[in-house]
C-alpha positions, -999 to 999 in steps of 0.1 A, spaced: -218 384 408 -245 403 427 -243 441 423 -262 461 449 -257 498 458 -256 495 496 -255 533 500 -286 538 480 -304 510 500 -295 527 533 -304 562 522 -338 552 508 -365 568 530 -383 536 538 -351 516 544 -335 543 564 -365 547 587 -367 509 593 -330 507 602 -332 536 626 -363 522 643 -345 488 647 -314 504 661 -334 524 686 -353 494 697 -322 474 702 -302 502 718 -273 493 695 -243 513 688 -229 506 653 -216 517 620 -222 504 585 -195 503 558 -193 489 523 -166 465 510 -142 493 503 -144 505 540 -164 537 534 -186 545 564 -222 547 551 -239 551 586 -228 557 622 -249 565 653 -221 571 677 -186 586 677 -153 579 693 -161 543 700 -140 514 687 -162 484 679 -149 451 687 -175 431 668 -177 430 629 -208 414 612 -211 407 574 -241 418 554 -248 387 533 -271 384 502 -274 350 485 -241 339 502 -222 369 490 -209 397 514 -219 431 503 -208 451 533 -201 452 571 -219 462 603 -195 472 632 -209 473 667 -217 455 699 -233 421 701 -267 434 690 -253 447 657 -256 413 640 -294 419 640 -289 450 619 -266 430 595 -292 404 591 -319 430 584 -298 448 558 -291 414 541 -328 406 539 -337 441 526 -309 440 500 -321 405 488 -356 419 484 -344 448 465 -322 426 443 -352 403 435 -374 433 426 -348 446 402 -344 411 386 -382 408 381 -382 441 363 -353 431 341 -369 398 333 -402 415 324 -383 439 301 -364 410 285 -396 390 280 -412 420 263 -382 424 240 -382 386 233 -419 387 225 -414 417 202 -384 400 185 -404 368 181 -433 386 165 -409 404 141 -391 371 132 -424 353 127 -435 381 104 -403 379 85 -407 342 82 -442 346 69 -431 372 44 -402 350 33 -425 320 29 -449 341 9 -420 352 -13 -407 316 -17 -443 304 -24 -446 331 -50 -412 322 -65 -422 285 -66 -454 295 -83 -436 316 -108 -411 288 -115 -439 263 -119 -456 286 -144 -424 291 -163 -419 253 -165 -454 249 -179 -446 275 -205 -413 258 -214 -431 224 -216 -456 238 -241 -486 234 -218 -519 246 -232 -522 284 -229 -555 284 -210 -539 261 -183 -509 285 -179 -531 316 -177 -553 299 -151 -523 291 -130 -511 328 -133 -545 341 -121 -547 316 -92 -512 324 -81 -518 362 -80 -551 357 -62 -535 336 -35 -509 363 -27 -532 394 -30 -554 411 -4 -586 392 -10 -588 403 -47 -604 386 -76 -584 385 -108 -591 380 -145 -570 379 -177 -584 389 -211 -568 383 -244 -570 405 -275 -581 393 -309 -578 413 -341 -610 413 -362 -598 437 -389 -573 465 -393 -590 487 -367 -613 464 -346 -603 443 -317 -624 421 -294 -617 406 -259 -614 368 -255 -616 352 -221 -581 341 -211 -586 331 -175 -610 339 -147 -612 307 -127 -631 322 -97 -655 343 -117 -690 329 -124 -698 317 -160 -718 348 -166 -686 369 -165 -669 347 -192 -700 348 -214 -702 386 -211 -666 395 -219 -659 369 -246 -662 387 -280 -667 421 -264 -655 449 -287 -626 469 -273 -634 506 -268 -623 534 -243 -657 533 -226 -657 495 -220 -646 495 -184 -611 499 -171 -598 471 -194 -610 489 -226 -593 522 -216 -561 504 -205 -558 488 -240 -565 520 -258 -540 541 -237 -515 512 -231 -513 521 -194 -528 509 -161 -563 523 -153 -577 522 -117 -615 526 -111 -618 532 -74 -656 531 -75 -672 510 -102 -707 520 -92 -701 556 -100 -674 555 -126 -685 566 -162 -663 538 -176 -685 512 -160 -720 526 -170 -727 497 -193 -716 470 -167 -723 488 -134 -753 467 -124 -736 434 -131 -702 442 -115 -713 463 -85 -746 446 -76 -744 410 -90 -706 404 -85 -704 429 -56 -671 444 -69 -663 480 -62 -627 486 -74 -608 475 -105 -572 480 -114 -566 470 -151 -531 468 -166 -523 461 -203 -501 431 -212 -475 446 -236 -448 430 -258 -413 444 -259 -424 463 -290 -453 479 -272 -481 458 -288 -510 450 -266 -517 412 -260 -544 416 -234 -552 429 -199 -547 417 -164 -574 430 -139 -575 429 -101 -609 435 -85 -618 444 -49 -650 441 -30 -645 475 -13 -635 509 -27 -597 512 -23 -564 519 -38 -542 489 -47 -514 484 -23 -477 485 -34 -477 447 -28 -506 442 -52 -490 465 -77 -459 443 -76 -481 412 -81 -498 427 -111 -464 435 -126 -454 398 -121 -487 387 -136 -483 408 -168 -447 395 -172 -457 359 -169 -487 363 -191 -467 381 -218 -441 353 -217 -468 326 -220 -488 344 -248 -457 352 -269 -445 316 -265 -479 304 -276 -481 327 -306 -446 317 -316 -455 280 -314 -487 287 -334 -467 306 -360 -442 277 -362 -470 252 -364 -486 271 -392 -453 275 -410 -447 238 -406 -482 230 -419 -476 253 -449 -442 237 -455 -457 202 -452 -484 212 -477 -458 226 -500 -436 195 -495 -467 173 -502 -475 193 -533 -438 190 -543 -439 153 -537 -471 149 -558 -455 171 -585 -424 149 -585 -446 117 -586 -467 131 -614 -436 145 -632 -419 111 -629 -450 94 -644 -455 120 -671 -418 118 -682 -415 81 -680 -447 73 -698 -437 87 -733 -401 76 -727 -415 41 -720 -431 40 -754 -399 54 -771 -376 28 -756 -401 0 -757 -409 2 -794 -372 9 -802 -363 -24 -785 -389 -42 -806 -376 -26 -838 -340 -35 -831 -348 -72 -833 -363 -68 -868 -341 -89 -891 -350 -68 -922 -334 -36 -909 -302 -23 -926 -270 -17 -906 -277 21 -907 -312 16 -894 -299 -6 -866 -273 20 -857 -299 47 -857 -321 27 -834 -292 20 -811 -286 58 -809 -322 63 -800 -319 36 -773 -287 51 -758 -302 86 -759 -333 73 -742 -314 55 -715 -293 87 -710 -325 107 -707 -339 82 -682 -307 86 -661 -311 124 -663 -347 121 -651 -337 98 -622 -309 122 -611 -332 153 -613 -358 135 -592 -332 122 -567 -319 158 -563 -354 172 -559 -362 146 -532 -330 155 -513 -339 192 -514 -374 183 -502 -359 164 -472 -375 131 -484 -342 112 -484 -333 96 -451 -304 73 -440 -313 36 -439 -287 20 -417 -278 -16 -420 -250 -38 -407 -230 -50 -437 -196 -64 -448 -176 -35 -461 -149 -58 -476 -175 -77 -495 -191 -46 -509 -158 -33 -520 -150 -66 -536 -182 -66 -556 -175 -30 -568 -140 -39 -578 -152 -68 -599 -181 -48 -614 -158 -19 -625 -128 -41 -635 -142 -48 -670 -149 -12 -677 -114 -2 -667 -98 -30 -686 -115 -20 -718 -98 14 -716 -64 -3 -707 -65 12 -671 -53 -4 -639 -80 -5 -612 -65 -7 -577 -83 -11 -544 -63 -7 -512 -78 -12 -478 -60 -3 -446 -54 -31 -421 -73 -11 -394 -104 -8 -415 -133 -27 -398 -150 -54 -419 -184 -51 -404 -199 -16 -400 -233 -1 -396 -241 26 -421 -262 33 -452 -247 7 -476 -268 18 -506 -258 54 -504 -221 46 -498 -222 23 -529 -238 50 -550 -211 75 -539 -183 51 -548 -198 41 -581 -202 78 -591 -166 88 -581 -150 56 -595 -171 58 -627 -161 94 -632 -125 86 -627 -125 58 -653 -145 79 -677 -121 108 -676 -89 88 -676 -73 75 -708 -41 59 -695 -26 50 -662 -47 39 -632 -76 46 -610 -71 39 -573 -94 36 -543 -78 38 -509 -99 31 -477 -85 40 -443 -97 47 -408 -89 81 -393 -95 98 -359 -132 105 -352 -141 141 -346 -179 148 -343 -184 185 -344 -218 191 -359 -253 183 -348 -260 168 -382 -231 143 -376 -243 135 -341 -279 129 -355 -266 107 -382 -252 82 -358 -277 86 -330 -297 55 -338 -266 33 -332 -248 55 -306 -243 25 -282 -217 11 -306 -183 24 -312 -181 53 -337 -155 52 -364 -146 76 -392 -137 60 -426 -119 79 -453 -122 70 -490 -97 84 -516 -104 80 -553 -73 90 -573 -68 89 -610 -42 99 -636 -67 114 -659 -76 147 -675 -78 168 -643 -99 197 -635 -90 234 -638 -86 254 -606 -113 279 -615 -138 250 -620 -133 235 -585 -152 262 -567 -185 253 -583 -178 216 -589 -204 203 -564 -232 226 -575 -262 210 -593 -261 208 -631 -225 221 -631 -201 202 -655 -164 206 -659 -149 213 -693 -140 176 -695 -176 166 -688 -189 189 -715 -163 175 -740 -174 140 -731 -210 150 -737 -220 126 -709 -236 130 -675 -261 153 -660 -240 175 -637 -259 161 -607 -238 130 -597 -213 150 -575 -240 172 -560 -260 141 -550 -229 124 -537 -220 154 -515 -255 155 -500 -253 118 -492 -218 123 -476 -230 152 -455 -260 131 -444 -236 104 -433 -217 129 -411 -187 135 -435 -172 159 -459 -158 157 -495 -127 175 -509 -110 175 -543 -75 181 -555 -67 183 -592 -42 193 -617 -50 196 -654 -32 169 -674 -21 150 -642 -53 138 -626 -76 143 -596 -81 130 -561 -116 130 -545 -114 124 -508 -144 120 -485 -152 107 -450 -182 91 -434 -192 83 -398 -201 46 -392 -206 24 -362 -188 -8 -356 -211 -38 -357 -223 -54 -324 -197 -75 -306 -217 -106 -313 -212 -100 -350 -175 -90 -350 -153 -115 -367 -182 -138 -376 -166 -144 -410 -135 -158 -392 -153 -184 -370 -179 -210 -379 -203 -224 -354 -204 -262 -355 -224 -270 -323 -236 -259 -288 -213 -260 -258 -221 -287 -233 -239 -279 -201 -266 -257 -216 -304 -263 -215 -323 -273 -246 -333 -242 -266 -365 -242 -285 -367 -221 -317 -398 -216 -338 -395 -208 -375 -425 -189 -389 -420 -187 -427 -444 -193 -455 -418 -201 -482 -406 -237 -481 -371 -230 -493 -366 -204 -465 -380 -229 -440 -356 -256 -451 -327 -232 -450 -333 -223 -414 -340 -259 -404 -308 -271 -420 -288 -243 -403 -302 -247 -367 -310 -284 -363 -274 -297 -367 -262 -274 -340 -285 -290 -314 -314 -266 -313 -350 -280 -309 -367 -265 -340 -403 -263 -350 -418 -245 -380 -451 -232 -393 -463 -213 -423 -483 -182 -410 -489 -161 -380 -521 -179 -369 -503 -212 -367 -474 -195 -349 -497 -183 -321 -511 -218 -316 -476 -234 -316 -463 -207 -292 -492 -214 -268 -486 -252 -268 -448 -254 -272 -435 -223 -254 -404 -216 -276 -375 -195 -264 -371 -176 -296 -392 -171 -327 -378 -162 -361 -408 -144 -375 -412 -137 -412 -432 -105 -418 -452 -110 -450 -473 -142 -448 -508 -153 -458 -537 -156 -433 -519 -136 -405 -487 -116 -411 -458 -113 -387 -468 -79 -373 -502 -90 -361 -489 -124 -349 -463 -106 -327 -489 -82 -313 -512 -110 -303 -483 -129 -287 -473 -99 -267 -509 -92 -256 -512 -128 -244 -480 -125 -225 -492 -94 -207 -525 -112 -198 -505 -141 -183 -483 -116 -164 -514 -100 -149 -526 -134 -137 -493 -137 -118 -481 -166 -139 -444 -172 -142 -441 -168 -179 -408 -154 -193 -414 -134 -226 -404 -151 -258 -377 -134 -279 -390 -126 -314 -367 -116 -343 -384 -102 -374 -371 -115 -408 -380 -96 -439 -368 -88 -474 -377 -51 -469 -346 -30 -466 -361 2 -454 -357 16 -419 -395 22 -416 -400 -16 -417 -375 -22 -388 -393 5 -367 -427 -10 -375 -415 -45 -364 -400 -31 -331 -433 -12 -325 -452 -44 -330 -432 -61 -302 -402 -77 -320 -369 -77 -301 -347 -75 -332 -347 -73 -370 -329 -93 -397 -330 -84 -434 -329 -110 -462 -307 -122 -476 -289 -131 -444 -258 -152 -436 -257 -182 -413 -233 -163 -390 -257 -135 -385 -285 -159 -375 -262 -176 -350 -250 -143 -336 -285 -129 -331 -296 -161 -313 -265 -159 -291 -272 -122 -284 -308 -128 -272 -306 -162 -256 -270 -162 -243 -262 -194 -263 -226 -205 -264 -212 -222 -295 -184 -245 -304 -164 -229 -332 -140 -240 -359 -116 -217 -376 -126 -206 -411 -106 -188 -438 -103 -151 -430 -116 -128 -457 -88 -116 -478 -78 -79 -483 -96 -67 -513 -69 -54 -536 -57 -79 -561 -75 -107 -543 -108 -125 -550 -137 -109 -530 -161 -129 -507 -175 -147 -538 -175 -140 -574 -205 -119 -586 -223 -145 -607 -244 -137 -638 -268 -161 -655 -245 -160 -686 -219 -179 -666 -241 -210 -670 -238 -209 -708 -222 -241 -720 -235 -262 -691 -258 -291 -701 -295 -291 -694 -293 -323 -674 -266 -308 -652 -287 -277 -647 -317 -298 -637 -297 -317 -612 -283 -285 -597 -318 -270 -595 -331 -301 -577 -302 -301 -552 -305 -264 -545 -343 -267 -541 -337 -293 -514 -308 -273 -499 -286 -303 -504 -252 -286 -501 -233 -318 -504 -249 -327 -537 -244 -291 -550 -207 -293 -542 -204 -327 -560 -220 -311 -591 -196 -282 -589 -167 -307 -591 -181 -315 -626 -177 -279 -639 -149 -276 -665 -119 -254 -659 -132 -230 -686 -160 -221 -661 -138 -214 -631 -158 -182 -622 -190 -203 -621 -174 -229 -599 -159 -204 -574 -191 -184 -572 -213 -214 -566 -190 -227 -539 -192 -195 -520 -230 -193 -525 -232 -228 -509 -209 -218 -480 -231 -187 -475 -263 -209 -477 -276 -188 -506 -294 -215 -523 -322 -192 -533 -298 -171 -553 -286 -202 -571 -322 -210 -581 -327 -174 -593 -296 -176 -614 -307 -209 -630 -342 -195 -636 -328 -163 -652 -305 -184 -674 -333 -207 -685 -357 -179 -693 -330 -161 -713 -324 -192 -735 -359 -202 -743 -396 -192 -742 -414 -221 -728 -442 -229 -752 -463 -244 -724 -463 -210 -707 -475 -192 -738 -506 -214 -737 -508 -216 -699 -507 -179 -691 -539 -160 -697 -529 -123 -694 -549 -92 -687 -533 -59 -693 -548 -30 -673 -535 3 -688 -553 35 -696 -526 49 -720 -533 37 -756 -496 40 -765 -486 18 -735 -514 -7 -743 -499 -11 -778 -463 -13 -765 -471 -40 -738 -492 -60 -763 -463 -59 -789 -438 -70 -762 -460 -99 -752 -466 -108 -788 -428 -108 -795 -425 -133 -766 -453 -155 -779 -481 -144 -755 -515 -130 -762 -535 -107 -739 -567 -88 -733 -569 -51 -723 -589 -32 -697 -585 6 -694 -590 9 -656 -595 -10 -624 -633 -13 -627 -631 -28 -661 -604 -52 -649 -626 -65 -621 -655 -70 -646 -631 -89 -669 -619 -111 -641 -656 -120 -633 -664 -129 -669 -634 -151 -675 -603 -165 -658 -569 -147 -660 -539 -159 -641 -516 -129 -648 -527 -93 -644 -503 -66 -656 -516 -36 -636 -509 0 -642 -512 22 -611 -524 56 -621 -557 52 -639 -591 70 -639 -622 57 -621 -603 31 -601 -565 30 -598 -543 -1 -597 -539 0 -559 -577 -2 -552 -582 -28 -580 -556 -50 -564 -571 -47 -530 -605 -57 -544 -588 -87 -562 -571 -97 -529 -604 -96 -510 -627 -112 -536 -606 -142 -548 -590 -170 -526 -553 -176 -528 -558 -206 -550 -580 -187 -575 -564 -153 -572 -544 -141 -603 -508 -130 -600 -507 -92 -601 -476 -75 -615 -474 -37 -611 -465 -17 -642 -456 19 -633 -435 48 -643 -431 57 -606 -404 33 -593 -397 49 -559 -392 26 -529 -424 40 -513 -444 30 -543 -428 -5 -544 -437 -9 -507 -473 2 -513 -476 -23 -541 -466 -51 -518 -488 -39 -490 -520 -40 -512 -512 -75 -523 -493 -72 -556 -469 -100 -563 -443 -83 -585 -432 -50 -599 -420 -39 -633 -409 -3 -638 -415 17 -670 -400 19 -695 -408 -18 -698 -379 -39 -711 -384 -70 -731 -360 -91 -710 -375 -80 -677 -410 -89 -689 -398 -122 -702 -381 -131 -668 -412 -121 -649 -436 -142 -670 -412 -172 -670 -409 -171 -632 -447 -168 -626 -454 -193 -653 -434 -219 -635 -452 -211 -603 -486 -215 -620 -475 -246 -638 -467 -263 -605 -500 -251 -591 -483 -245 -558 -495 -219 -533 -458 -211 -526 -447 -180 -546 -412 -172 -557 -395 -141 -544 -405 -109 -562 -381 -88 -583 -375 -63 -555 
């Protein structure tokens, strides 16, 4: 709506004059009134006007002109004049509004710029904090801080100096960051001693407060550097602020320089505050990490020293003990000894063995405390392991008239992934203690599955490697009706070297078994508890975390694959294995099912076959001559990548590593080399089938097999055979069995088993299960052990030319006497160098090699032998050492040793090793039998 003050318009001097002139010119009589009827103008009185004319502005009536016919001209004039006035007012309003809009726009743009600066600054701060959290190098973080502050300051140059302590009272500056300063600046400040007269930075450090030099050219603080800073760098003002820790210690300084004399703005002071905070955070984090790194290095050095000490201590303890037990074993077989002398020697032997057990326990405990024991997870059959334990301990319990009971819950899984070795050691310790401290009644093991509750980081870490499989908690209860433990002894029961009153009375044990068991249980994510009453018995309960085996492995003992489903393509499988018996085993497993199978003996041949034949899957042995499985896998993966780069359609071959090494490091090494999976020897046929199905998607035709029985009071998977079970079987039958097992002729072996008399039922049952498990190699090992225990082959005593490499005179004599008692003669070298010289001068086919010797140790000597002699001429090298840790065994195999005998050397162990390698040498075959480990 148009709002115009008609009265104001008429009374304006200019308007009023124009109207009067117009009225006079027209000779009009009229009056003017507003919309409310108020007379605003009248030039005549007592006249009633018949005509009424509206004053219109933009189609809106704003008043009336009353008069004669000429009055309409005045109405039009007033409308025009009112419109002009209205438009002027609008123009003024628009101008004012435009000015206000422009001012608001400028204000808003300024706010946006300020906000963007703040956001950019915050982003920069967050980026720097991320760099600090990621552990980026300190110099990179400090550079980012300086660049960020320079970008947001008023054309300032910035630098950051670090403080380094020289001695108790002397500090020097070190260049932290000055990215936009010339190199001369960095050279000048680096190593500069901190004093009060060394610029603003020196005084800021000494006083621990900001220092501003408004005119560097005339400031006494800058006398020494005035020429460089004011003339060369053209800098006039410096504001230096110390970087302080929360405890008030100076870490360095942050300086902001200007090209003109000035006082830092409030904004720049805020930026300096941010810079010192970020720098403090970065420097403290860096110092903390360096401290932790140094502490870790010190700890690693200490651990290494401890490891070396343990290794040396093991060697030093075992070496004299080796002589004691070795010579005692020789004396026991002297027919001229009296019964008292025999008993005395038996006591020495038993005491020596007990001392050896004590040494092993102490070293095991020390390794646990040093963090050198790790979990080695494998997928294994829990039922089978329990069955073997039950059979192993049954005789010991029976001799004391005790009932040994194993009870396994129906919900306990058969196949689990856990550390089998440590679980077995825990159970042997607890069950062994229960039998030892029980005189009548029973010893019971109960196994059950309970709800899983993972509450600790250690427990989570213990299962992390297999977290994709379902987690279960297994509980083991070992209960006896024995002597019991007093309540006051329970508190310290699991501490090292602590024995109960019963243990002290028995005069057995080291007091370490329970402590080691608890450590193992905690490593496996569980806990152990004990309840006991003196005279009534004890119950030890513990739990462990385990993973269910992969779905492809579940129930494998209940189904037996007999062929491939129809409608599948032909699968090609390459077997890479240097041992003939293992080749034959895999061939006989896979060929009947319908796989196309090819085999070769080393990695080099495997690469050639892979290139020509393109197999779908390779079963790759790891330790082979010419080229091992690691290197062969690496070369195959490299060739696949090259083909992929050439845009060739070439699907990668699945490679499964197969090895007798049971350590987790070996599995990781195989995966790193490019293998897709890992199988440990000995393996079952079902495991091989399951792995092939997992990686190739193969579908089998199955037949039902007998389900494994519950352990308690039933026969386990198969009887644990010993070589003594063959006693009474004829030599001709043994020869036929050996021939059939060598050719993996299961049908022939089963026919021979039918000839076993009822008195040898355990032998028959065990052999049947070994055949069903395709464990022909174990049958051959049992036959070899039995044969070597019965006779010393006279041909071997003349065939074997033995060199003993040993620096200890006592051990030289012991080994020579053991060899002499077995019918062998030998020569002696005192170190690796002498051994190499001896091998040059005459031919030896067996070298018994000590490891720790002066001048050249056994490892280096074996490597030299491996390099200098061909496989056909190379002697068999058997390690002799007091250090029998798994790491040492692995290293022996890595350098090329063929076998391993730990000290103290036992006569039977030496006899078995020489018999085995004697047969190998007699056949003059390149193929070597499996080593003792």
